[in-house]
BADRENMI-651112 format. One record per residue: residue number from 1; residue in one letter; x, y, z of N, C-alpha, C in turn. Coordinates in Angstrom, 3 decimals, decimal comma, padded with zeros to 6 digits. Layout:
<rs>
(r NUM 'A' (X Y Z) (X Y Z) (X Y Z))
...
</rs>
This chain:
<rs>
(r 1 'X' (044,464 -054,098 027,012) (043,876 -052,825 026,707) (042,658 -052,706 027,567))
(r 2 'X' (042,447 -051,448 027,957) (041,291 -051,079 028,791) (040,340 -050,095 028,073))
(r 3 'X' (039,116 -050,323 028,247) (038,105 -049,247 027,752) (037,058 -049,070 028,740))
(r 4 'X' (037,030 -047,847 029,256) (035,968 -047,405 030,154) (035,306 -046,266 029,608))
(r 5 'X' (034,002 -046,287 029,381) (033,433 -045,166 028,660) (032,073 -044,733 029,337))
(r 6 'X' (031,680 -043,482 029,112) (030,524 -042,938 029,725) (029,718 -042,210 028,634))
(r 7 'X' (028,394 -042,341 028,704) (027,521 -041,661 027,749) (026,330 -040,950 028,485))
(r 8 'X' (026,123 -039,759 028,177) (025,015 -038,962 028,757) (023,800 -039,163 027,913))
(r 9 'X' (022,677 -039,505 028,698) (021,396 -039,732 028,066) (020,392 -038,666 028,499))
(r 10 'X' (019,190 -038,652 028,076) (018,157 -037,698 028,453) (017,905 -037,723 029,988))
(r 11 'X' (017,841 -038,892 030,520) (017,502 -038,996 031,957) (018,581 -039,611 032,838))
(r 12 'X' (019,775 -039,596 032,334) (020,845 -040,266 033,211) (022,132 -040,378 032,489))
(r 13 'X' (023,071 -041,244 033,083) (024,390 -041,488 032,478) (024,561 -042,987 032,513))
(r 14 'X' (025,268 -043,508 031,514) (025,629 -044,928 031,432) (027,076 -045,094 031,373))
(r 15 'X' (027,646 -045,912 032,200) (029,009 -046,249 032,134) (029,248 -047,768 031,710))
(r 16 'X' (030,271 -047,962 030,980) (030,569 -049,396 030,581) (032,065 -049,611 030,524))
(r 17 'X' (032,383 -050,889 030,639) (033,786 -051,257 030,593) (033,988 -052,641 030,117))
(r 18 'X' (035,183 -052,955 029,643) (035,563 -054,330 029,413) (036,066 -054,881 030,691))
(r 19 'X' (036,658 -056,133 030,655) (037,189 -056,701 031,884) (038,633 -057,255 031,666))
(r 20 'X' (039,296 -056,954 030,542) (040,501 -057,550 030,232) (041,640 -056,724 030,772))
(r 21 'X' (042,507 -057,353 031,562) (043,718 -056,713 032,082) (044,941 -057,375 031,374))
(r 22 'X' (045,848 -056,475 030,898) (046,994 -056,981 030,208) (048,227 -056,586 030,972))
(r 23 'X' (048,962 -057,633 031,297) (050,194 -057,488 032,146) (051,302 -057,687 031,136))
(r 24 'X' (051,931 -056,633 030,503) (052,905 -056,727 029,529) (054,227 -057,322 030,121))
(r 25 'X' (054,503 -056,887 031,337) (055,750 -057,399 031,993) (055,817 -058,915 032,146))
(r 26 'X' (054,647 -059,416 032,370) (054,527 -060,955 032,544) (053,983 -061,723 031,339))
(r 27 'X' (053,588 -060,908 030,298) (053,018 -061,511 029,111) (051,751 -062,291 029,300))
(r 28 'X' (050,808 -061,767 030,167) (049,604 -062,455 030,474) (048,440 -061,548 030,496))
(r 29 'X' (047,242 -062,070 030,369) (045,983 -061,293 030,502) (045,155 -062,028 031,443))
(r 30 'X' (044,213 -061,305 032,150) (043,258 -061,896 033,005) (042,114 -061,005 033,232))
(r 31 'X' (040,886 -061,501 033,638) (039,709 -060,649 033,815) (039,751 -059,975 035,092))
(r 32 'X' (039,197 -058,743 035,206) (039,073 -057,972 036,410) (037,946 -056,934 036,319))
(r 33 'X' (037,270 -056,709 037,390) (036,188 -055,663 037,307) (036,774 -054,317 037,286))
(r 34 'X' (036,241 -053,491 036,359) (036,798 -052,152 036,125) (035,839 -051,024 036,544))
(r 35 'X' (034,627 -051,416 036,808) (033,574 -050,405 037,200) (033,351 -050,594 038,638))
(r 36 'X' (033,332 -049,551 039,369) (033,112 -049,593 040,877) (032,070 -048,613 041,364))
(r 37 'X' (031,392 -048,925 042,390) (030,499 -047,935 042,967) (031,148 -046,680 043,550))
(r 38 'X' (030,577 -045,581 043,488) (030,994 -044,365 044,179) (029,749 -043,927 045,069))
(r 39 'X' (029,725 -044,495 046,270) (028,469 -044,259 047,031) (027,357 -044,993 046,309))
(r 40 'X' (026,154 -044,564 046,584) (024,972 -045,023 045,835) (024,517 -044,226 044,778))
(r 41 'X' (025,196 -043,192 044,482) (024,708 -042,144 043,480) (025,671 -041,958 042,245))
(r 42 'X' (026,783 -042,686 042,240) (027,690 -042,542 041,114) (028,538 -043,772 041,014))
(r 43 'X' (029,380 -043,791 039,984) (030,333 -044,946 039,692) (031,581 -044,414 039,089))
(r 44 'X' (032,602 -045,141 039,139) (033,899 -044,783 038,593) (034,569 -045,980 037,915))
(r 45 'X' (035,503 -045,710 037,020) (036,374 -046,706 036,486) (037,712 -046,108 036,259))
(r 46 'X' (038,662 -046,980 036,047) (040,043 -046,509 035,871) (040,883 -047,295 034,942))
(r 47 'X' (041,932 -046,692 034,465) (042,922 -047,385 033,592) (044,361 -047,122 033,983))
(r 48 'X' (045,175 -048,127 033,940) (046,601 -047,870 034,319) (047,062 -048,804 035,360))
(r 49 'X' (047,997 -048,305 036,177) (048,644 -049,137 037,228) (047,678 -049,750 038,205))
(r 50 'X' (047,579 -051,043 038,326) (046,615 -051,595 039,161) (046,889 -051,235 040,688))
(r 51 'X' (048,072 -051,091 041,133) (048,442 -050,739 042,477) (047,849 -049,416 042,763))
(r 52 'X' (047,895 -048,441 041,844) (047,313 -047,185 042,060) (045,797 -047,206 042,125))
(r 53 'X' (045,168 -047,936 041,229) (043,790 -048,045 041,219) (043,228 -048,797 042,491))
(r 54 'X' (044,060 -049,694 043,044) (043,614 -050,336 044,240) (043,488 -049,312 045,438))
(r 55 'X' (044,538 -048,372 045,463) (044,464 -047,372 046,555) (043,295 -046,325 046,241))
(r 56 'X' (043,059 -046,064 044,977) (041,993 -045,218 044,605) (040,633 -045,811 045,029))
(r 57 'X' (040,443 -047,059 044,801) (039,214 -047,693 045,158) (039,009 -047,610 046,694))
(r 58 'X' (040,004 -047,883 047,470) (039,935 -047,844 048,909) (039,591 -046,501 049,452))
(r 59 'X' (040,239 -045,456 048,739) (039,965 -044,097 049,138) (038,611 -043,631 048,818))
(r 60 'X' (038,137 -043,968 047,570) (036,803 -043,616 047,179) (035,723 -044,345 048,075))
(r 61 'X' (036,003 -045,516 048,447) (035,016 -046,273 049,311) (034,911 -045,507 050,663))
(r 62 'X' (036,060 -045,079 051,230) (036,008 -044,403 052,508) (035,466 -042,951 052,434))
(r 63 'X' (035,541 -042,266 051,213) (035,240 -040,890 051,144) (034,079 -040,585 050,178))
(r 64 'X' (033,285 -041,571 049,758) (032,321 -041,334 048,684) (031,362 -040,228 049,067))
(r 65 'X' (030,915 -040,174 050,373) (029,942 -039,170 050,748) (030,533 -037,798 050,660))
(r 66 'X' (031,796 -037,568 051,091) (032,433 -036,348 051,019) (032,589 -035,907 049,494))
(r 67 'X' (032,895 -036,825 048,697) (033,064 -036,486 047,234) (031,693 -035,918 046,717))
(r 68 'X' (030,661 -036,758 046,895) (029,367 -036,506 046,219) (028,667 -035,342 046,853))
(r 69 'X' (029,011 -034,970 048,053) (028,368 -033,828 048,701) (029,190 -032,487 048,513))
(r 70 'X' (030,332 -032,676 047,908) (031,289 -031,399 047,749) (030,617 -030,471 046,738))
(r 71 'X' (030,839 -029,154 046,945) (030,405 -028,239 045,962) (031,044 -028,522 044,550))
(r 72 'X' (032,235 -028,937 044,556) (032,989 -029,141 043,339) (033,549 -030,640 043,343))
(r 73 'X' (032,818 -031,527 042,703) (033,126 -032,899 042,778) (034,536 -033,180 042,182))
(r 74 'X' (034,881 -032,526 041,071) (036,180 -032,687 040,493) (037,295 -032,373 041,427))
(r 75 'X' (037,187 -031,150 042,173) (038,214 -030,833 043,101) (038,320 -031,843 044,292))
(r 76 'X' (037,174 -032,302 044,712) (037,122 -033,292 045,784) (037,834 -034,522 045,386))
(r 77 'X' (037,579 -034,995 044,159) (038,322 -036,152 043,641) (039,841 -035,894 043,551))
(r 78 'X' (040,147 -034,756 043,035) (041,534 -034,360 042,898) (042,349 -034,359 044,188))
(r 79 'X' (041,677 -033,772 045,223) (042,333 -033,786 046,541) (042,721 -035,131 047,109))
(r 80 'X' (041,830 -036,014 046,817) (042,133 -037,504 047,302) (043,068 -038,157 046,409))
(r 81 'X' (043,130 -037,902 045,073) (043,917 -038,614 044,220) (045,361 -038,190 044,190))
(r 82 'X' (045,623 -036,842 044,299) (047,048 -036,372 044,133) (048,003 -037,043 045,156))
(r 83 'X' (047,630 -037,159 046,414) (048,602 -037,870 047,344) (048,855 -039,319 046,971))
(r 84 'X' (047,831 -039,998 046,439) (048,016 -041,344 045,948) (048,950 -041,341 044,747))
(r 85 'X' (048,761 -040,485 043,752) (049,569 -040,428 042,666) (051,041 -040,172 042,944))
(r 86 'X' (051,189 -039,140 043,765) (052,530 -038,685 044,183) (053,279 -039,855 044,957))
(r 87 'X' (052,607 -040,562 045,763) (053,242 -041,621 046,507) (053,708 -042,664 045,554))
(r 88 'X' (052,982 -043,103 044,596) (053,401 -044,109 043,647) (054,495 -043,610 042,668))
(r 89 'X' (054,447 -042,313 042,311) (055,542 -041,794 041,452) (056,795 -041,773 042,284))
(r 90 'X' (056,833 -041,432 043,477) (058,039 -041,285 044,338) (058,646 -042,645 044,599))
(r 91 'X' (057,862 -043,712 044,690) (058,359 -045,056 045,155) (058,575 -045,961 043,905))
(r 92 'X' (058,256 -045,452 042,712) (058,371 -046,411 041,571) (059,873 -046,521 041,171))
(r 93 'X' (060,250 -047,747 040,858) (061,555 -048,059 040,376) (061,491 -048,394 038,877))
(r 94 'X' (061,907 -047,523 038,032) (061,711 -047,798 036,519) (062,606 -048,841 035,946))
(r 95 'X' (063,847 -048,984 036,462) (064,771 -049,877 035,883) (064,961 -051,204 036,827))
(r 96 'X' (064,172 -052,135 036,403) (064,272 -053,414 037,192) (065,127 -054,450 036,397))
(r 97 'X' (066,122 -055,116 036,905) (066,823 -056,043 036,116) (066,045 -057,229 035,605))
(r 98 'X' (066,066 -057,437 034,306) (065,391 -058,578 033,806) (063,941 -058,221 033,284))
(r 99 'X' (063,580 -056,977 033,485) (062,211 -056,510 033,054) (062,382 -055,239 032,249))
(r 100 'X' (062,305 -055,446 030,908) (062,496 -054,332 029,970) (061,194 -053,467 029,948))
(r 101 'X' (060,080 -054,022 030,257) (058,781 -053,306 030,163) (058,037 -053,523 031,505))
(r 102 'X' (058,376 -052,777 032,492) (057,783 -053,011 033,753) (056,520 -052,096 034,045))
(r 103 'X' (056,089 -051,367 033,014) (054,953 -050,593 033,133) (055,274 -049,245 033,740))
(r 104 'X' (054,320 -048,402 034,103) (054,471 -047,147 034,786) (053,450 -047,061 035,925))
(r 105 'X' (053,634 -046,026 036,786) (052,670 -045,849 037,877) (051,545 -044,905 037,506))
(r 106 'X' (051,420 -044,676 036,209) (050,279 -043,718 035,820) (048,959 -044,398 035,801))
(r 107 'X' (047,907 -043,629 036,078) (046,530 -044,142 036,146) (045,591 -042,927 035,789))
(r 108 'X' (044,654 -043,366 034,999) (043,493 -042,356 034,720) (042,250 -042,830 035,445))
(r 109 'X' (041,558 -041,876 036,015) (040,349 -042,094 036,730) (039,197 -041,382 036,204))
(r 110 'X' (038,049 -041,953 035,899) (036,872 -041,295 035,464) (035,729 -041,723 036,288))
(r 111 'X' (034,948 -040,723 036,721) (033,710 -040,945 037,501) (032,561 -040,260 036,799))
(r 112 'X' (031,397 -040,715 037,093) (030,157 -040,149 036,550) (028,948 -040,281 037,441))
(r 113 'X' (028,036 -039,325 037,339) (026,858 -039,450 038,157) (025,819 -038,461 037,692))
(r 114 'X' (024,756 -038,261 038,490) (023,618 -037,445 038,195) (023,262 -036,621 039,456))
(r 115 'X' (023,328 -035,310 039,454) (022,999 -034,568 040,599) (022,282 -033,329 040,260))
(r 116 'X' (021,218 -033,024 040,970) (020,339 -031,852 040,746) (019,858 -031,751 039,329))
(r 117 'X' (019,536 -032,921 038,791) (018,861 -032,933 037,495) (019,894 -032,810 036,350))
(r 118 'X' (021,231 -032,865 036,699) (022,243 -032,770 035,640) (023,243 -033,836 035,654))
(r 119 'X' (023,717 -034,212 034,475) (024,749 -035,316 034,528) (026,198 -034,686 034,793))
(r 120 'X' (027,131 -035,506 035,283) (028,490 -035,076 035,374) (029,441 -036,232 035,026))
(r 121 'X' (030,417 -035,966 034,281) (031,491 -036,901 033,876) (032,816 -036,191 034,151))
(r 122 'X' (033,594 -036,730 035,014) (034,876 -036,066 035,436) (036,024 -037,074 035,287))
(r 123 'X' (037,130 -036,638 034,652) (038,254 -037,483 034,602) (039,471 -036,712 035,281))
(r 124 'X' (040,262 -037,457 036,040) (041,504 -037,000 036,632) (042,572 -037,753 035,947))
(r 125 'X' (043,520 -036,964 035,273) (044,634 -037,520 034,467) (045,744 -037,853 035,453))
(r 126 'X' (046,774 -038,578 034,975) (047,940 -038,900 035,756) (048,751 -037,660 036,225))
(r 127 'X' (048,551 -036,543 035,639) (049,151 -035,294 036,085) (048,319 -034,521 037,071))
(r 128 'X' (047,111 -035,074 037,350) (046,275 -034,440 038,340) (045,325 -033,415 037,798))
(r 129 'X' (045,318 -033,286 036,374) (044,355 -032,372 035,754) (042,881 -032,888 035,855))
(r 130 'X' (042,027 -031,872 035,906) (040,519 -032,202 035,984) (039,962 -031,973 034,613))
(r 131 'X' (039,196 -032,984 034,119) (038,464 -032,769 032,853) (037,000 -032,988 033,143))
(r 132 'X' (036,228 -032,105 032,584) (034,680 -032,281 032,723) (034,149 -032,474 031,279))
(r 133 'X' (033,391 -033,569 031,122) (032,915 -033,981 029,832) (031,423 -034,166 029,716))
(r 134 'X' (030,685 -033,742 030,695) (029,198 -033,870 030,683) (028,624 -033,127 029,506))
(r 135 'X' (029,148 -031,936 029,172) (028,710 -031,070 028,166) (028,890 -031,752 026,743))
(r 136 'X' (030,023 -032,587 026,637) (030,257 -033,221 025,388) (029,369 -034,409 025,242))
(r 137 'X' (029,067 -035,096 026,361) (028,116 -036,140 026,327) (028,719 -037,534 026,164))
(r 138 'X' (029,983 -037,609 025,984) (030,732 -038,927 025,844) (032,197 -038,723 026,224))
(r 139 'X' (032,667 -039,768 026,880) (034,083 -039,725 027,213) (034,552 -041,171 027,484))
(r 140 'X' (035,805 -041,399 027,305) (036,403 -042,762 027,496) (037,782 -042,591 027,985))
(r 141 'X' (038,200 -043,449 028,781) (039,683 -043,601 029,210) (040,091 -044,994 028,973))
(r 142 'X' (041,511 -045,137 029,032) (042,111 -046,472 028,820) (042,820 -046,429 027,495))
(r 143 'X' (043,579 -047,500 027,269) (044,287 -047,618 025,987) (043,419 -047,804 024,823))
(r 144 'X' (042,109 -048,198 025,091) (041,159 -048,318 024,021) (040,272 -047,114 023,807))
(r 145 'X' (040,578 -046,047 024,541) (039,794 -044,832 024,456) (039,697 -044,225 023,165))
(r 146 'X' (040,721 -044,202 022,362) (040,603 -043,495 021,064) (039,684 -044,291 020,194))
(r 147 'X' (039,746 -045,672 020,186) (038,809 -046,451 019,433) (037,426 -046,281 019,982))
(r 148 'X' (037,195 -046,182 021,245) (035,903 -045,919 021,813) (035,255 -044,669 021,388))
(r 149 'X' (036,145 -043,618 021,340) (035,624 -042,334 020,968) (035,201 -042,299 019,504))
(r 150 'X' (036,023 -043,052 018,623) (035,695 -043,217 017,189) (034,312 -043,952 017,136))
(r 151 'X' (034,164 -045,048 017,798) (032,836 -045,721 017,750) (031,734 -044,850 018,247))
(r 152 'X' (031,964 -044,045 019,282) (030,963 -043,205 019,796) (030,598 -042,113 018,755))
(r 153 'X' (031,599 -041,591 018,072) (031,284 -040,552 017,020) (030,424 -041,153 015,912))
(r 154 'X' (030,615 -042,406 015,631) (029,830 -043,062 014,586) (028,408 -043,351 015,038))
(r 155 'X' (028,141 -043,109 016,290) (026,672 -043,288 016,774) (026,139 -041,937 017,075))
(r 156 'X' (026,835 -040,848 016,769) (026,401 -039,466 017,145) (025,061 -039,053 016,564))
(r 157 'X' (024,845 -039,633 015,347) (023,675 -039,225 014,554) (022,379 -039,814 015,342))
(r 158 'X' (022,502 -040,693 016,328) (021,383 -041,090 017,046) (021,020 -040,187 018,169))
(r 159 'X' (021,761 -039,073 018,325) (021,371 -038,081 019,257) (021,225 -038,688 020,674))
(r 160 'X' (022,329 -039,280 021,198) (022,224 -040,042 022,413) (021,692 -039,168 023,648))
(r 161 'X' (022,087 -037,861 023,692) (021,679 -037,107 024,796) (020,203 -036,858 024,851))
(r 162 'X' (019,468 -037,237 023,730) (017,981 -037,095 023,734) (017,261 -038,349 023,844))
(r 163 'X' (018,100 -039,496 024,129) (017,499 -040,815 024,143) (017,481 -041,208 025,596))
(r 164 'X' (016,843 -042,381 025,875) (016,476 -042,858 027,200) (017,767 -043,665 027,612))
(r 165 'X' (017,804 -043,928 028,988) (018,814 -044,775 029,516) (018,879 -046,134 028,909))
(r 166 'X' (017,717 -046,664 028,591) (017,653 -047,980 027,970) (018,455 -047,997 026,665))
(r 167 'X' (018,271 -046,909 025,834) (019,039 -046,797 024,555) (020,550 -046,622 024,823))
(r 168 'X' (020,783 -045,796 025,916) (022,131 -045,529 026,262) (022,916 -046,781 026,672))
(r 169 'X' (022,230 -047,720 027,391) (022,860 -048,972 027,737) (023,180 -049,784 026,488))
(r 170 'X' (022,273 -049,733 025,505) (022,526 -050,502 024,249) (023,644 -049,863 023,464))
(r 171 'X' (023,690 -048,508 023,520) (024,785 -047,892 022,713) (026,225 -048,183 023,359))
(r 172 'X' (026,255 -048,189 024,686) (027,506 -048,458 025,295) (027,931 -049,905 025,093))
(r 173 'X' (026,995 -050,850 025,132) (027,234 -052,225 024,906) (027,678 -052,387 023,468))
(r 174 'X' (027,081 -051,698 022,595) (027,433 -051,926 021,125) (028,845 -051,367 020,891))
(r 175 'X' (029,257 -050,336 021,521) (030,624 -049,881 021,431) (031,548 -050,830 021,877))
(r 176 'X' (031,290 -051,384 023,127) (032,176 -052,413 023,695) (032,334 -053,674 022,769))
(r 177 'X' (031,168 -054,047 022,190) (031,242 -055,202 021,272) (032,046 -054,931 020,084))
(r 178 'X' (031,939 -053,683 019,530) (032,852 -053,312 018,391) (034,271 -053,378 018,739))
(r 179 'X' (034,702 -052,936 019,947) (036,031 -052,974 020,366) (036,377 -054,417 020,535))
(r 180 'X' (035,548 -055,273 021,033) (035,870 -056,670 021,276) (036,231 -057,336 019,917))
(r 181 'X' (035,513 -056,809 018,845) (035,787 -057,499 017,558) (037,114 -056,994 016,891))
(r 182 'X' (037,461 -055,750 017,220) (038,594 -055,171 016,542) (039,928 -055,227 017,297))
(r 183 'X' (039,865 -055,438 018,542) (041,035 -055,518 019,420) (041,087 -056,770 020,296))
(r 184 'X' (042,130 -057,617 020,089) (042,234 -058,831 020,829) (042,428 -058,682 022,386))
(r 185 'X' (042,833 -057,405 022,792) (043,079 -057,138 024,196) (041,903 -056,527 024,952))
(r 186 'X' (040,751 -056,331 024,204) (039,499 -055,864 024,849) (038,613 -057,114 025,000))
(r 187 'X' (038,199 -057,453 026,158) (037,496 -058,716 026,274) (036,320 -058,764 027,198))
(r 188 'X' (035,484 -059,714 027,014) (034,318 -059,947 027,896) (034,816 -060,530 029,231))
(r 189 'X' (033,895 -060,480 030,198) (032,522 -060,005 030,254) (032,565 -058,451 030,374))
(r 190 'X' (031,550 -057,915 029,862) (031,338 -056,338 029,920) (030,540 -056,002 031,165))
(r 191 'X' (030,889 -054,781 031,626) (030,112 -054,305 032,838) (029,335 -053,047 032,398))
(r 192 'X' (028,181 -052,860 032,951) (027,301 -051,650 032,681) (026,818 -051,157 033,981))
(r 193 'X' (026,702 -049,804 034,060) (026,121 -049,155 035,231) (025,257 -048,010 034,676))
(r 194 'X' (024,013 -047,892 035,075) (023,090 -046,865 034,659) (022,877 -046,017 035,961))
(r 195 'X' (022,923 -044,677 035,739) (022,756 -043,681 036,895) (021,684 -042,677 036,499))
(r 196 'X' (020,748 -042,535 037,419) (019,664 -041,591 037,203) (019,376 -040,855 038,555))
(r 197 'X' (018,258 -040,150 038,647) (017,921 -039,447 039,843) (017,679 -040,356 041,049))
(r 198 'X' (017,489 -041,629 040,807) (017,333 -042,534 041,839) (018,647 -043,330 042,325))
(r 199 'X' (019,713 -042,959 041,611) (020,939 -043,544 042,046) (021,617 -044,436 040,987))
(r 200 'X' (022,690 -045,139 041,364) (023,466 -045,899 040,409) (023,011 -047,380 040,518))
(r 201 'X' (022,878 -048,070 039,376) (022,500 -049,440 039,343) (023,461 -050,187 038,381))
(r 202 'X' (024,241 -051,098 039,064) (025,114 -051,955 038,252) (024,409 -053,101 037,667))
(r 203 'X' (024,280 -053,281 036,394) (023,537 -054,286 035,818) (024,042 -055,779 036,097))
(r 204 'X' (023,232 -056,684 036,349) (023,583 -058,004 036,496) (023,779 -058,693 035,116))
(r 205 'X' (024,306 -059,904 035,141) (024,572 -060,587 033,841) (023,268 -060,782 033,141))
(r 206 'X' (022,179 -061,109 033,845) (020,871 -061,281 033,183) (020,355 -059,970 032,557))
(r 207 'X' (020,567 -058,856 033,277) (020,182 -057,562 032,718) (020,963 -057,191 031,521))
(r 208 'X' (022,297 -057,453 031,528) (023,124 -057,195 030,421) (022,744 -058,068 029,213))
(r 209 'X' (022,304 -059,262 029,419) (021,884 -060,051 028,288) (020,585 -059,477 027,675))
(r 210 'X' (019,764 -058,924 028,527) (018,529 -058,251 028,005) (018,891 -057,021 027,153))
(r 211 'X' (019,962 -056,355 027,631) (020,487 -055,193 026,781) (021,026 -055,696 025,460))
(r 212 'X' (021,685 -056,822 025,558) (022,284 -057,455 024,299) (021,123 -057,788 023,349))
(r 213 'X' (019,923 -058,241 023,837) (018,856 -058,497 022,880) (018,402 -057,221 022,323))
(r 214 'X' (018,379 -056,032 023,030) (017,992 -054,757 022,421) (018,991 -054,444 021,351))
(r 215 'X' (020,349 -054,753 021,511) (021,323 -054,466 020,517) (021,091 -055,246 019,277))
(r 216 'X' (020,690 -056,566 019,473) (020,513 -057,363 018,295) (019,333 -056,884 017,542))
(r 217 'X' (018,203 -056,502 018,220) (017,041 -055,921 017,532) (017,396 -054,694 016,788))
(r 218 'X' (018,227 -053,889 017,353) (018,721 -052,563 016,815) (019,412 -052,904 015,434))
(r 219 'X' (020,343 -053,790 015,528) (021,126 -054,175 014,258) (020,230 -054,786 013,226))
(r 220 'X' (019,301 -055,685 013,616) (018,334 -056,193 012,609) (017,492 -055,074 012,008))
(r 221 'X' (017,094 -054,104 012,788) (016,232 -052,967 012,269) (017,108 -052,190 011,274))
(r 222 'X' (018,325 -052,052 011,600) (019,243 -051,302 010,597) (019,316 -052,093 009,285))
(r 223 'X' (019,559 -053,362 009,335) (019,633 -054,167 008,190) (018,354 -054,114 007,315))
(r 224 'X' (017,207 -054,197 008,085) (015,966 -054,039 007,313) (015,792 -052,740 006,676))
(r 225 'X' (016,244 -051,638 007,335) (016,060 -050,303 006,610) (016,996 -050,189 005,511))
(r 226 'X' (018,275 -050,681 005,585) (019,235 -050,647 004,487) (018,670 -051,429 003,280))
(r 227 'X' (018,028 -052,551 003,544) (017,535 -053,417 002,474) (016,332 -052,661 001,825))
(r 228 'X' (015,535 -051,919 002,573) (014,379 -051,274 001,976) (014,782 -050,082 001,070))
(r 229 'X' (016,002 -049,541 001,373) (016,421 -048,378 000,656) (017,290 -048,818 -000,607))
(r 230 'X' (018,182 -049,752 -000,444) (019,153 -050,085 -001,454) (018,943 -051,344 -002,226))
(r 231 'X' (018,188 -052,295 -001,750) (018,012 -053,568 -002,392) (016,775 -053,503 -003,379))
</rs>
């Protein structure tokens, strides 16, 4: 199961993902990085066929400047992704002897960034449709997306779009930790990327551990507040 999510904050955008890859056809799981740079000003993640996402990563690396400088970022992403999608759809063999579940060539791609003082979150679906989610303030892709959206809605009373990037990182990590507890196919290590006017920064393991300390303090503060009200 894959979960890649993005949250809009007051001063930027935070992306997060798990690192668990499930290969149903071979009955195995393994870790892999799901968050990738998109130039120095944005980041992207994907869910679905690894062969498709490999081609997407190569194309995005080669064309990041053209995407980020385009008047319409969604259209620029779409123009690059449609030929990749079509190629894999046309060459995919659905009925392989001995493999009842060989997967599909479908892939979801989500990118996010900050431009001209405004956030953007864009998804390209396997059918090539463009979705814009910055105004909603939260989006997720992957087989764990529904659970991520539910967890995100449970945090909506914290008014994330009016909070700092530091709080946004804690919120994203807390959602991923909740998914890790409820789904055996969402797994560590987690990846985080914070994006603001100065560009995209992919957090190191040490920085993520500091975010985890913020999450623990947050949980402890909630427990103290509950105790003061109800005990």
